N, CA, C, O and the ligand as a Tripos MOL2 file, in Angstrom:
@<TRIPOS>MOLECULE
protein
  293   291    74     0     0
PROTEIN
NO_CHARGES

@<TRIPOS>ATOM
      1 N          21.8860  -36.8350  -23.8330 N.3       1 MET1
      2 CA         21.4430  -35.4590  -24.1000 C.3       1 MET1
      3 C          22.6480  -34.5830  -24.4410 C.2       1 MET1
      4 O          23.6190  -34.5310  -23.6860 O.2       1 MET1
      5 N          22.5750  -33.8900  -25.5920 N.am      2 LYS2
      6 CA         23.6790  -33.0350  -26.0350 C.3       2 LYS2
      7 C          23.2780  -31.5690  -25.9160 C.2       2 LYS2
      8 O          22.1100  -31.2130  -26.0740 O.2       2 LYS2
      9 N          24.2620  -30.7350  -25.6370 N.am      3 CYS3
     10 CA         24.0460  -29.2990  -25.5250 C.3       3 CYS3
     11 C          23.5960  -28.7320  -26.8760 C.2       3 CYS3
     12 O          24.1830  -29.0450  -27.9120 O.2       3 CYS3
     13 N          22.5550  -27.9010  -26.8580 N.am      4 THR4
     14 CA         22.0590  -27.3060  -28.1060 C.3       4 THR4
     15 C          22.9640  -26.1750  -28.5910 C.2       4 THR4
     16 O          22.8670  -25.7530  -29.7430 O.2       4 THR4
     17 N          23.8470  -25.6810  -27.7110 N.am      5 VAL5
     18 CA         24.7330  -24.5810  -28.0800 C.3       5 VAL5
     19 C          26.0610  -25.0850  -28.6420 C.2       5 VAL5
     20 O          26.4730  -24.6610  -29.7220 O.2       5 VAL5
     21 N          26.7350  -25.9850  -27.9240 N.am      6 CYS6
     22 CA         28.0770  -26.4050  -28.3310 C.3       6 CYS6
     23 C          28.1970  -27.8840  -28.6370 C.2       6 CYS6
     24 O          29.2250  -28.3150  -29.1580 O.2       6 CYS6
     25 N          27.1670  -28.6860  -28.3280 N.am      7 GLY7
     26 CA         27.1980  -30.1040  -28.6800 C.3       7 GLY7
     27 C          27.8870  -31.0020  -27.6680 C.2       7 GLY7
     28 O          27.9780  -32.2110  -27.8820 O.2       7 GLY7
     29 N          28.3700  -30.4410  -26.5770 N.am      8 ALA8
     30 CA         29.0020  -31.2600  -25.5380 C.3       8 ALA8
     31 C          27.9340  -32.0030  -24.7320 C.2       8 ALA8
     32 O          26.7430  -31.7220  -24.8620 O.2       8 ALA8
     33 N          28.3630  -32.9380  -23.9110 N.am      9 LEU9
     34 CA         27.4360  -33.7060  -23.0980 C.3       9 LEU9
     35 C          26.8130  -32.8490  -22.0020 C.2       9 LEU9
     36 O          27.4550  -31.9510  -21.4580 O.2       9 LEU9
     37 N          25.5440  -33.1430  -21.6850 N.am     10 MET10
     38 CA         24.8900  -32.4370  -20.5920 C.3      10 MET10
     39 C          24.7090  -33.3900  -19.4230 C.2      10 MET10
     40 O          24.3430  -34.5510  -19.6060 O.2      10 MET10
     41 N          24.9670  -32.8950  -18.2330 N.am     11 ASN11
     42 CA         24.8560  -33.7010  -17.0220 C.3      11 ASN11
     43 C          23.6620  -33.2550  -16.1880 C.2      11 ASN11
     44 O          23.3170  -32.0740  -16.1590 O.2      11 ASN11
     45 N          23.0330  -34.2200  -15.5070 N.am     12 ALA12
     46 CA         21.9640  -33.8870  -14.5820 C.3      12 ALA12
     47 C          22.5770  -33.3680  -13.2930 C.2      12 ALA12
     48 O          23.3380  -34.0720  -12.6290 O.2      12 ALA12
     49 N          22.2420  -32.1310  -12.9420 N.am     13 VAL13
     50 CA         22.7630  -31.5320  -11.7070 C.3      13 VAL13
     51 C          21.6250  -30.8150  -10.9860 C.2      13 VAL13
     52 O          20.5910  -30.5100  -11.5800 O.2      13 VAL13
     53 N          21.8320  -30.5530   -9.7060 N.am     14 ASN14
     54 CA         20.9140  -29.7020   -8.9570 C.3      14 ASN14
     55 C          21.5570  -28.3440   -8.7920 C.2      14 ASN14
     56 O          22.7270  -28.2330   -8.4240 O.2      14 ASN14
     57 N          20.7760  -27.3070   -9.0690 N.am     15 THR15
     58 CA         21.3410  -25.9710   -8.9540 C.3      15 THR15
     59 C          20.2740  -25.0010   -8.4610 C.2      15 THR15
     60 O          19.0890  -25.3340   -8.4280 O.2      15 THR15
     61 N          20.6980  -23.8020   -8.0780 N.am     16 ASP16
     62 CA         19.7600  -22.7610   -7.6340 C.3      16 ASP16
     63 C          19.6200  -21.7460   -8.7560 C.2      16 ASP16
     64 O          20.6170  -21.2450   -9.2750 O.2      16 ASP16
     65 N          18.3750  -21.4400   -9.1340 N.am     17 LEU17
     66 CA         18.1640  -20.4990  -10.2290 C.3      17 LEU17
     67 C          17.1810  -19.4070   -9.8410 C.2      17 LEU17
     68 O          16.1630  -19.6860   -9.2070 O.2      17 LEU17
     69 N          17.4760  -18.1540  -10.2180 N.am     18 PRO18
     70 CA         16.5490  -17.0560   -9.9680 C.3      18 PRO18
     71 C          15.5340  -16.9210  -11.1030 C.2      18 PRO18
     72 O          15.8840  -17.0480  -12.2770 O.2      18 PRO18
     73 N          14.2960  -16.6650  -10.7490 N.am     19 PHE19
     74 CA         13.2450  -16.3990  -11.7440 C.3      19 PHE19
     75 C          12.6890  -15.0090  -11.5050 C.2      19 PHE19
     76 O          12.1570  -14.7200  -10.4330 O.2      19 PHE19
     77 N          12.8100  -14.1610  -12.4920 N.am     20 LYS20
     78 CA         12.2940  -12.8030  -12.3640 C.3      20 LYS20
     79 C          10.8310  -12.7990  -12.8020 C.2      20 LYS20
     80 O          10.5230  -13.0180  -13.9740 O.2      20 LYS20
     81 N           9.9320  -12.5480  -11.8470 N.am     21 LEU21
     82 CA          8.5020  -12.6240  -12.1440 C.3      21 LEU21
     83 C           7.9380  -11.2800  -12.5800 C.2      21 LEU21
     84 O           6.9940  -11.2140  -13.3670 O.2      21 LEU21
     85 N           8.5270  -10.2150  -12.0590 N.am     22 SER22
     86 CA          8.1100   -8.8830  -12.4750 C.3      22 SER22
     87 C           9.2640   -7.9400  -12.1860 C.2      22 SER22
     88 O          10.3340   -8.3740  -11.7580 O.2      22 SER22
     89 N           9.0490   -6.6430  -12.4190 N.am     23 GLU23
     90 CA         10.1230   -5.6600  -12.2870 C.3      23 GLU23
     91 C          10.7720   -5.6670  -10.9010 C.2      23 GLU23
     92 O          11.9750   -5.4340  -10.7760 O.2      23 GLU23
     93 N           9.9820   -5.9320   -9.8700 N.am     24 ASP24
     94 CA         10.5350   -5.8710   -8.5110 C.3      24 ASP24
     95 C          10.2970   -7.1590   -7.7250 C.2      24 ASP24
     96 O          10.1850   -7.1390   -6.4990 O.2      24 ASP24
     97 N          10.2220   -8.2650   -8.4360 N.am     25 ARG25
     98 CA          9.9760   -9.5140   -7.7220 C.3      25 ARG25
     99 C          10.7970  -10.6620   -8.3190 C.2      25 ARG25
    100 O          10.6730  -10.9940   -9.4980 O.2      25 ARG25
    101 N          11.6400  -11.2560   -7.4660 N.am     26 ILE26
    102 CA         12.4890  -12.3590   -7.9000 C.3      26 ILE26
    103 C          12.2880  -13.5370   -6.9550 C.2      26 ILE26
    104 O          12.3110  -13.3740   -5.7350 O.2      26 ILE26
    105 N          12.0930  -14.7130   -7.5190 N.am     27 VAL27
    106 CA         12.0010  -15.9300   -6.7230 C.3      27 VAL27
    107 C          13.2050  -16.8070   -7.0570 C.2      27 VAL27
    108 O          13.4940  -17.0580   -8.2280 O.2      27 VAL27
    109 N          13.9000  -17.2690   -6.0280 N.am     28 ILE28
    110 CA         15.0220  -18.1830   -6.2330 C.3      28 ILE28
    111 C          14.5590  -19.5920   -5.8830 C.2      28 ILE28
    112 O          14.0830  -19.8470   -4.7760 O.2      28 ILE28
    113 N          14.7030  -20.4970   -6.8360 N.am     29 LEU29
    114 CA         14.3710  -21.8930   -6.5710 C.3      29 LEU29
    115 C          15.6620  -22.6460   -6.2560 C.2      29 LEU29
    116 O          16.6140  -22.6360   -7.0360 O.2      29 LEU29
    117 N          15.6670  -23.3000   -5.0920 N.am     30 LYS30
    118 CA         16.8520  -24.0110   -4.6240 C.3      30 LYS30
    119 C          16.8020  -25.4610   -5.0500 C.2      30 LYS30
    120 O          15.7350  -26.0720   -5.1020 O.2      30 LYS30
    121 N          17.9690  -26.0040   -5.3540 N.am     31 GLN31
    122 CA         18.1150  -27.4350   -5.6420 C.3      31 GLN31
    123 C          17.2160  -27.9010   -6.7800 C.2      31 GLN31
    124 O          16.5370  -28.9240   -6.6980 O.2      31 GLN31
    125 N          17.2430  -27.1070   -7.8380 N.am     32 LEU32
    126 CA         16.4490  -27.4110   -9.0130 C.3      32 LEU32
    127 C          17.1730  -28.4530   -9.8680 C.2      32 LEU32
    128 O          18.3510  -28.2720  -10.1760 O.2      32 LEU32
    129 N          16.4970  -29.5440  -10.2620 N.am     33 PRO33
    130 CA         17.1610  -30.5260  -11.1250 C.3      33 PRO33
    131 C          17.1630  -30.0530  -12.5790 C.2      33 PRO33
    132 O          16.1030  -29.9410  -13.1950 O.2      33 PRO33
    133 N          18.3350  -29.7780  -13.1240 N.am     34 VAL34
    134 CA         18.4440  -29.3210  -14.5100 C.3      34 VAL34
    135 C          19.5080  -30.1470  -15.2270 C.2      34 VAL34
    136 O          20.2550  -30.9010  -14.6030 O.2      34 VAL34
    137 N          19.5630  -29.9910  -16.5500 N.am     35 LEU35
    138 CA         20.6550  -30.5710  -17.3280 C.3      35 LEU35
    139 C          21.6170  -29.4430  -17.6600 C.2      35 LEU35
    140 O          21.2240  -28.4330  -18.2430 O.2      35 LEU35
    141 N          22.8870  -29.6200  -17.2850 N.am     36 GLN36
    142 CA         23.8550  -28.5560  -17.5320 C.3      36 GLN36
    143 C          24.9970  -29.0640  -18.4060 C.2      36 GLN36
    144 O          25.5140  -30.1640  -18.2120 O.2      36 GLN36
    145 N          25.3770  -28.2270  -19.3780 N.am     37 CYS37
    146 CA         26.4800  -28.5440  -20.2840 C.3      37 CYS37
    147 C          27.7940  -28.5080  -19.5220 C.2      37 CYS37
    148 O          28.0530  -27.5820  -18.7530 O.2      37 CYS37
    149 N          28.6340  -29.5390  -19.7440 N.am     38 GLU38
    150 CA         29.9080  -29.5600  -19.0230 C.3      38 GLU38
    151 C          30.9410  -28.6360  -19.6640 C.2      38 GLU38
    152 O          31.9870  -28.3680  -19.0720 O.2      38 GLU38
    153 N          30.6530  -28.1530  -20.8630 N.am     39 ALA39
    154 CA         31.6150  -27.2930  -21.5510 C.3      39 ALA39
    155 C          31.2750  -25.8080  -21.4250 C.2      39 ALA39
    156 O          32.1380  -25.0150  -21.0480 O.2      39 ALA39
    157 N          30.0250  -25.4140  -21.7340 N.am     40 CYS40
    158 CA         29.7300  -23.9800  -21.8100 C.3      40 CYS40
    159 C          28.7660  -23.4990  -20.7290 C.2      40 CYS40
    160 O          28.4360  -22.3150  -20.6720 O.2      40 CYS40
    161 N          28.3020  -24.4370  -19.8510 N.am     41 ARG41
    162 CA         27.4440  -24.0450  -18.7260 C.3      41 ARG41
    163 C          26.0280  -23.6490  -19.1380 C.2      41 ARG41
    164 O          25.2540  -23.1550  -18.3180 O.2      41 ARG41
    165 N          25.6980  -23.8620  -20.3880 N.am     42 GLU42
    166 CA         24.3130  -23.7020  -20.8120 C.3      42 GLU42
    167 C          23.4800  -24.7330  -20.0470 C.2      42 GLU42
    168 O          23.9430  -25.8460  -19.7980 O.2      42 GLU42
    169 N          22.2460  -24.3620  -19.6750 N.am     43 TYR43
    170 CA         21.4340  -25.3660  -19.0060 C.3      43 TYR43
    171 C          20.0570  -25.4840  -19.6230 C.2      43 TYR43
    172 O          19.5820  -24.5920  -20.3260 O.2      43 TYR43
    173 N          19.4340  -26.6070  -19.3380 N.am     44 LEU44
    174 CA         18.1510  -26.9550  -19.9330 C.3      44 LEU44
    175 C          17.2390  -27.4510  -18.8190 C.2      44 LEU44
    176 O          17.6570  -28.2390  -17.9700 O.2      44 LEU44
    177 N          15.9990  -26.9890  -18.8270 N.am     45 ILE45
    178 CA         15.0300  -27.4490  -17.8320 C.3      45 ILE45
    179 C          14.0190  -28.3400  -18.5370 C.2      45 ILE45
    180 O          13.4070  -27.9250  -19.5210 O.2      45 ILE45
    181 N          13.8390  -29.5540  -18.0450 N.am     46 GLU46
    182 CA         12.9140  -30.4910  -18.6740 C.3      46 GLU46
    183 C          11.4610  -30.0560  -18.4430 C.2      46 GLU46
    184 O          11.1510  -29.3490  -17.4840 O.2      46 GLU46
    185 N          10.5840  -30.4970  -19.3460 N.am     47 ASP47
    186 CA          9.1800  -30.0670  -19.3170 C.3      47 ASP47
    187 C           8.4940  -30.3670  -17.9830 C.2      47 ASP47
    188 O           7.7570  -29.5340  -17.4550 O.2      47 ASP47
    189 N           8.7420  -31.5570  -17.4480 N.am     48 ALA48
    190 CA          8.0860  -31.9460  -16.1940 C.3      48 ALA48
    191 C           8.5350  -31.0350  -15.0510 C.2      48 ALA48
    192 O           7.7380  -30.6650  -14.1880 O.2      48 ALA48
    193 N           9.8210  -30.6810  -15.0570 N.am     49 VAL49
    194 CA         10.3500  -29.7910  -14.0180 C.3      49 VAL49
    195 C           9.7800  -28.3880  -14.2010 C.2      49 VAL49
    196 O           9.4230  -27.7170  -13.2320 O.2      49 VAL49
    197 N           9.7020  -27.9600  -15.4530 N.am     50 MET50
    198 CA          9.1640  -26.6330  -15.7640 C.3      50 MET50
    199 C           7.7110  -26.5160  -15.2930 C.2      50 MET50
    200 O           7.3030  -25.4760  -14.7770 O.2      50 MET50
    201 N           6.9380  -27.5840  -15.4740 N.am     51 ALA51
    202 CA          5.5340  -27.5790  -15.0440 C.3      51 ALA51
    203 C           5.4410  -27.4050  -13.5300 C.2      51 ALA51
    204 O           4.5730  -26.6910  -13.0260 O.2      51 ALA51
    205 N           6.3580  -28.0760  -12.8080 N.am     52 ARG52
    206 CA          6.3430  -27.9520  -11.3540 C.3      52 ARG52
    207 C           6.8050  -26.5590  -10.9120 C.2      52 ARG52
    208 O           6.3110  -26.0170   -9.9230 O.2      52 ARG52
    209 N           7.7500  -25.9950  -11.6480 N.am     53 ILE53
    210 CA          8.1890  -24.6320  -11.3580 C.3      53 ILE53
    211 C           7.0050  -23.6750  -11.4690 C.2      53 ILE53
    212 O           6.8040  -22.8190  -10.6070 O.2      53 ILE53
    213 N           6.2190  -23.8290  -12.5450 N.am     54 ASP54
    214 CA          5.0360  -22.9790  -12.7350 C.3      54 ASP54
    215 C           4.0980  -23.0810  -11.5350 C.2      54 ASP54
    216 O           3.5760  -22.0750  -11.0550 O.2      54 ASP54
    217 N           3.8890  -24.3200  -11.0520 N.am     55 THR55
    218 CA          3.0180  -24.5350   -9.8970 C.3      55 THR55
    219 C           3.5700  -23.8400   -8.6620 C.2      55 THR55
    220 O           2.8360  -23.1670   -7.9380 O.2      55 THR55
    221 N           4.8810  -24.0070   -8.4210 N.am     56 LEU56
    222 CA          5.5090  -23.4060   -7.2460 C.3      56 LEU56
    223 C           5.4340  -21.8820   -7.2980 C.2      56 LEU56
    224 O           5.1480  -21.2320   -6.2920 O.2      56 LEU56
    225 N           5.6940  -21.3160   -8.4780 N.am     57 LEU57
    226 CA          5.6780  -19.8600   -8.6100 C.3      57 LEU57
    227 C           4.2650  -19.3190   -8.4440 C.2      57 LEU57
    228 O           4.0630  -18.2530   -7.8620 O.2      57 LEU57
    229 N           3.2810  -20.0670   -8.9650 N.am     58 ALA58
    230 CA          1.8880  -19.6300   -8.8460 C.3      58 ALA58
    231 C           1.4350  -19.6660   -7.4000 C.2      58 ALA58
    232 O           0.5840  -18.8760   -6.9900 O.2      58 ALA58
    233 N           2.0060  -20.5890   -6.6210 N.am     59 ARG59
    234 CA          1.5860  -20.7730   -5.2350 C.3      59 ARG59
    235 C           2.2590  -19.7790   -4.2820 C.2      59 ARG59
    236 O           1.7600  -19.5430   -3.1820 O.2      59 ARG59
    237 N           3.3790  -19.2000   -4.6950 N.am     60 SER60
    238 CA          4.0860  -18.2790   -3.8020 C.3      60 SER60
    239 C           3.2310  -17.0290   -3.5810 C.2      60 SER60
    240 O           2.4520  -16.6400   -4.4520 O.2      60 SER60
    241 N           3.3810  -16.4120   -2.4230 N.am     61 ASP61
    242 CA          2.3850  -15.4140   -2.0050 C.3      61 ASP61
    243 C           2.4350  -14.0760   -2.7450 C.2      61 ASP61
    244 O           1.4350  -13.3600   -2.8040 O.2      61 ASP61
    245 N           3.5930  -13.7400   -3.3080 N.am     62 GLY62
    246 CA          3.6500  -12.5160   -4.1040 C.3      62 GLY62
    247 C           3.9190  -11.2550   -3.3200 C.2      62 GLY62
    248 O           3.9460  -10.1680   -3.8970 O.2      62 GLY62
    249 N           4.1210  -11.3680   -2.0070 N.am     63 GLY63
    250 CA          4.3100  -10.1740   -1.1970 C.3      63 GLY63
    251 C           5.7400   -9.6800   -1.1340 C.2      63 GLY63
    252 O           5.9740   -8.4790   -0.9930 O.2      63 GLY63
    253 N           6.7090  -10.5910   -1.2360 N.am     64 ALA64
    254 CA          8.1070  -10.2290   -1.0210 C.3      64 ALA64
    255 C           8.8160   -9.9070   -2.3320 C.2      64 ALA64
    256 O           8.4960  -10.4720   -3.3780 O.2      64 ALA64
    257 N           9.7890   -8.9880   -2.2630 N.am     65 GLU65
    258 CA         10.5870   -8.6800   -3.4530 C.3      65 GLU65
    259 C          11.4950   -9.8380   -3.8070 C.2      65 GLU65
    260 O          11.7680  -10.0980   -4.9790 O.2      65 GLU65
    261 N          11.9630  -10.5350   -2.7750 N.am     66 LEU66
    262 CA         12.8520  -11.6660   -2.9840 C.3      66 LEU66
    263 C          12.3600  -12.8370   -2.1480 C.2      66 LEU66
    264 O          12.1830  -12.7120   -0.9370 O.2      66 LEU66
    265 N          12.1430  -13.9580   -2.7880 N.am     67 GLU67
    266 CA         11.6620  -15.1340   -2.0690 C.3      67 GLU67
    267 C          12.5010  -16.3360   -2.4810 C.2      67 GLU67
    268 O          12.8730  -16.4790   -3.6450 O.2      67 GLU67
    269 N          12.7920  -17.1910   -1.5170 N.am     68 VAL68
    270 CA         13.5530  -18.4040   -1.7970 C.3      68 VAL68
    271 C          12.6530  -19.6070   -1.5400 C.2      68 VAL68
    272 O          12.1090  -19.7600   -0.4470 O.2      68 VAL68
    273 N          12.4990  -20.4570   -2.5490 N.am     69 ILE69
    274 CA         11.6540  -21.6320   -2.4430 C.3      69 ILE69
    275 C          12.4990  -22.8750   -2.7170 C.2      69 ILE69
    276 O          13.2580  -22.9170   -3.6850 O.2      69 ILE69
    277 N          12.3640  -23.8640   -1.8780 N.am     70 ARG70
    278 CA         13.0860  -25.1100   -2.0960 C.3      70 ARG70
    279 C          12.2800  -26.0150   -3.0300 C.2      70 ARG70
    280 O          11.1230  -26.3400   -2.7640 O.2      70 ARG70
    281 N          12.9210  -26.4110   -4.1260 N.am     71 TYR71
    282 CA         12.2740  -27.3290   -5.0480 C.3      71 TYR71
    283 C          12.4160  -28.7320   -4.4960 C.2      71 TYR71
    284 O          13.5310  -29.1970   -4.2580 O.2      71 TYR71
    285 N          11.2960  -29.4120   -4.2890 N.am     72 ALA72
    286 CA         11.3730  -30.7980   -3.8090 C.3      72 ALA72
    287 C          10.6250  -31.6730   -4.7900 C.2      72 ALA72
    288 O           9.4760  -31.3890   -5.1300 O.2      72 ALA72
    289 N          11.2640  -32.7290   -5.2440 N.am     73 ALA73
    290 CA         10.6690  -33.5940   -6.2670 C.3      73 ALA73
    291 C           9.4850  -34.3600   -5.6930 C.2      73 ALA73
    292 O           8.8520  -35.1410   -6.4040 O.2      73 ALA73
    293 ZN         27.4090  -26.3800  -24.2660 Zn       74 ZN74
@<TRIPOS>BOND
     1     1     2 1
     2     2     3 1
     3     3     4 2
     4     3     5 am
     5     5     6 1
     6     6     7 1
     7     7     8 2
     8     7     9 am
     9     9    10 1
    10    10    11 1
    11    11    12 2
    12    11    13 am
    13    13    14 1
    14    14    15 1
    15    15    16 2
    16    15    17 am
    17    17    18 1
    18    18    19 1
    19    19    20 2
    20    19    21 am
    21    21    22 1
    22    22    23 1
    23    23    24 2
    24    23    25 am
    25    25    26 1
    26    26    27 1
    27    27    28 2
    28    27    29 am
    29    29    30 1
    30    30    31 1
    31    31    32 2
    32    31    33 am
    33    33    34 1
    34    34    35 1
    35    35    36 2
    36    35    37 am
    37    37    38 1
    38    38    39 1
    39    39    40 2
    40    39    41 am
    41    41    42 1
    42    42    43 1
    43    43    44 2
    44    43    45 am
    45    45    46 1
    46    46    47 1
    47    47    48 2
    48    47    49 am
    49    49    50 1
    50    50    51 1
    51    51    52 2
    52    51    53 am
    53    53    54 1
    54    54    55 1
    55    55    56 2
    56    55    57 am
    57    57    58 1
    58    58    59 1
    59    59    60 2
    60    59    61 am
    61    61    62 1
    62    62    63 1
    63    63    64 2
    64    63    65 am
    65    65    66 1
    66    66    67 1
    67    67    68 2
    68    67    69 am
    69    69    70 1
    70    70    71 1
    71    71    72 2
    72    71    73 am
    73    73    74 1
    74    74    75 1
    75    75    76 2
    76    75    77 am
    77    77    78 1
    78    78    79 1
    79    79    80 2
    80    79    81 am
    81    81    82 1
    82    82    83 1
    83    83    84 2
    84    83    85 am
    85    85    86 1
    86    86    87 1
    87    87    88 2
    88    87    89 am
    89    89    90 1
    90    90    91 1
    91    91    92 2
    92    91    93 am
    93    93    94 1
    94    94    95 1
    95    95    96 2
    96    95    97 am
    97    97    98 1
    98    98    99 1
    99    99   100 2
   100    99   101 am
   101   101   102 1
   102   102   103 1
   103   103   104 2
   104   103   105 am
   105   105   106 1
   106   106   107 1
   107   107   108 2
   108   107   109 am
   109   109   110 1
   110   110   111 1
   111   111   112 2
   112   111   113 am
   113   113   114 1
   114   114   115 1
   115   115   116 2
   116   115   117 am
   117   117   118 1
   118   118   119 1
   119   119   120 2
   120   119   121 am
   121   121   122 1
   122   122   123 1
   123   123   124 2
   124   123   125 am
   125   125   126 1
   126   126   127 1
   127   127   128 2
   128   127   129 am
   129   129   130 1
   130   130   131 1
   131   131   132 2
   132   131   133 am
   133   133   134 1
   134   134   135 1
   135   135   136 2
   136   135   137 am
   137   137   138 1
   138   138   139 1
   139   139   140 2
   140   139   141 am
   141   141   142 1
   142   142   143 1
   143   143   144 2
   144   143   145 am
   145   145   146 1
   146   146   147 1
   147   147   148 2
   148   147   149 am
   149   149   150 1
   150   150   151 1
   151   151   152 2
   152   151   153 am
   153   153   154 1
   154   154   155 1
   155   155   156 2
   156   155   157 am
   157   157   158 1
   158   158   159 1
   159   159   160 2
   160   159   161 am
   161   161   162 1
   162   162   163 1
   163   163   164 2
   164   163   165 am
   165   165   166 1
   166   166   167 1
   167   167   168 2
   168   167   169 am
   169   169   170 1
   170   170   171 1
   171   171   172 2
   172   171   173 am
   173   173   174 1
   174   174   175 1
   175   175   176 2
   176   175   177 am
   177   177   178 1
   178   178   179 1
   179   179   180 2
   180   179   181 am
   181   181   182 1
   182   182   183 1
   183   183   184 2
   184   183   185 am
   185   185   186 1
   186   186   187 1
   187   187   188 2
   188   187   189 am
   189   189   190 1
   190   190   191 1
   191   191   192 2
   192   191   193 am
   193   193   194 1
   194   194   195 1
   195   195   196 2
   196   195   197 am
   197   197   198 1
   198   198   199 1
   199   199   200 2
   200   199   201 am
   201   201   202 1
   202   202   203 1
   203   203   204 2
   204   203   205 am
   205   205   206 1
   206   206   207 1
   207   207   208 2
   208   207   209 am
   209   209   210 1
   210   210   211 1
   211   211   212 2
   212   211   213 am
   213   213   214 1
   214   214   215 1
   215   215   216 2
   216   215   217 am
   217   217   218 1
   218   218   219 1
   219   219   220 2
   220   219   221 am
   221   221   222 1
   222   222   223 1
   223   223   224 2
   224   223   225 am
   225   225   226 1
   226   226   227 1
   227   227   228 2
   228   227   229 am
   229   229   230 1
   230   230   231 1
   231   231   232 2
   232   231   233 am
   233   233   234 1
   234   234   235 1
   235   235   236 2
   236   235   237 am
   237   237   238 1
   238   238   239 1
   239   239   240 2
   240   239   241 am
   241   241   242 1
   242   242   243 1
   243   243   244 2
   244   243   245 am
   245   245   246 1
   246   246   247 1
   247   247   248 2
   248   247   249 am
   249   249   250 1
   250   250   251 1
   251   251   252 2
   252   251   253 am
   253   253   254 1
   254   254   255 1
   255   255   256 2
   256   255   257 am
   257   257   258 1
   258   258   259 1
   259   259   260 2
   260   259   261 am
   261   261   262 1
   262   262   263 1
   263   263   264 2
   264   263   265 am
   265   265   266 1
   266   266   267 1
   267   267   268 2
   268   267   269 am
   269   269   270 1
   270   270   271 1
   271   271   272 2
   272   271   273 am
   273   273   274 1
   274   274   275 1
   275   275   276 2
   276   275   277 am
   277   277   278 1
   278   278   279 1
   279   279   280 2
   280   279   281 am
   281   281   282 1
   282   282   283 1
   283   283   284 2
   284   283   285 am
   285   285   286 1
   286   286   287 1
   287   287   288 2
   288   287   289 am
   289   289   290 1
   290   290   291 1
   291   291   292 2
@<TRIPOS>SUBSTRUCTURE
     1 MET1         2 RESIDUE 1 A MET
     2 LYS2         6 RESIDUE 1 A LYS
     3 CYS3        10 RESIDUE 1 A CYS
     4 THR4        14 RESIDUE 1 A THR
     5 VAL5        18 RESIDUE 1 A VAL
     6 CYS6        22 RESIDUE 1 A CYS
     7 GLY7        26 RESIDUE 1 A GLY
     8 ALA8        30 RESIDUE 1 A ALA
     9 LEU9        34 RESIDUE 1 A LEU
    10 MET10       38 RESIDUE 1 A MET
    11 ASN11       42 RESIDUE 1 A ASN
    12 ALA12       46 RESIDUE 1 A ALA
    13 VAL13       50 RESIDUE 1 A VAL
    14 ASN14       54 RESIDUE 1 A ASN
    15 THR15       58 RESIDUE 1 A THR
    16 ASP16       62 RESIDUE 1 A ASP
    17 LEU17       66 RESIDUE 1 A LEU
    18 PRO18       70 RESIDUE 1 A PRO
    19 PHE19       74 RESIDUE 1 A PHE
    20 LYS20       78 RESIDUE 1 A LYS
    21 LEU21       82 RESIDUE 1 A LEU
    22 SER22       86 RESIDUE 1 A SER
    23 GLU23       90 RESIDUE 1 A GLU
    24 ASP24       94 RESIDUE 1 A ASP
    25 ARG25       98 RESIDUE 1 A ARG
    26 ILE26      102 RESIDUE 1 A ILE
    27 VAL27      106 RESIDUE 1 A VAL
    28 ILE28      110 RESIDUE 1 A ILE
    29 LEU29      114 RESIDUE 1 A LEU
    30 LYS30      118 RESIDUE 1 A LYS
    31 GLN31      122 RESIDUE 1 A GLN
    32 LEU32      126 RESIDUE 1 A LEU
    33 PRO33      130 RESIDUE 1 A PRO
    34 VAL34      134 RESIDUE 1 A VAL
    35 LEU35      138 RESIDUE 1 A LEU
    36 GLN36      142 RESIDUE 1 A GLN
    37 CYS37      146 RESIDUE 1 A CYS
    38 GLU38      150 RESIDUE 1 A GLU
    39 ALA39      154 RESIDUE 1 A ALA
    40 CYS40      158 RESIDUE 1 A CYS
    41 ARG41      162 RESIDUE 1 A ARG
    42 GLU42      166 RESIDUE 1 A GLU
    43 TYR43      170 RESIDUE 1 A TYR
    44 LEU44      174 RESIDUE 1 A LEU
    45 ILE45      178 RESIDUE 1 A ILE
    46 GLU46      182 RESIDUE 1 A GLU
    47 ASP47      186 RESIDUE 1 A ASP
    48 ALA48      190 RESIDUE 1 A ALA
    49 VAL49      194 RESIDUE 1 A VAL
    50 MET50      198 RESIDUE 1 A MET
    51 ALA51      202 RESIDUE 1 A ALA
    52 ARG52      206 RESIDUE 1 A ARG
    53 ILE53      210 RESIDUE 1 A ILE
    54 ASP54      214 RESIDUE 1 A ASP
    55 THR55      218 RESIDUE 1 A THR
    56 LEU56      222 RESIDUE 1 A LEU
    57 LEU57      226 RESIDUE 1 A LEU
    58 ALA58      230 RESIDUE 1 A ALA
    59 ARG59      234 RESIDUE 1 A ARG
    60 SER60      238 RESIDUE 1 A SER
    61 ASP61      242 RESIDUE 1 A ASP
    62 GLY62      246 RESIDUE 1 A GLY
    63 GLY63      250 RESIDUE 1 A GLY
    64 ALA64      254 RESIDUE 1 A ALA
    65 GLU65      258 RESIDUE 1 A GLU
    66 LEU66      262 RESIDUE 1 A LEU
    67 GLU67      266 RESIDUE 1 A GLU
    68 VAL68      270 RESIDUE 1 A VAL
    69 ILE69      274 RESIDUE 1 A ILE
    70 ARG70      278 RESIDUE 1 A ARG
    71 TYR71      282 RESIDUE 1 A TYR
    72 ALA72      286 RESIDUE 1 A ALA
    73 ALA73      290 RESIDUE 1 A ALA
    74 ZN74       293 GROUP 0 **** ****
């Protein structure tokens, strides 16, 4: 897998990413498996992971301004 921005190699890593769902609501997903460029830090989320993210975000209760959810494969 090559980076779409700079063409360098992308590595599979686990990282924490914030998702802004609305003006006052942010969910942080912990230990998310993504592909990250070793040169420019651009990252890519695979379709299967993205589908699970959608499920996790839909399931979160929506009450808190900031919520942290652990992504588990
Ligand atoms: Zn890159």
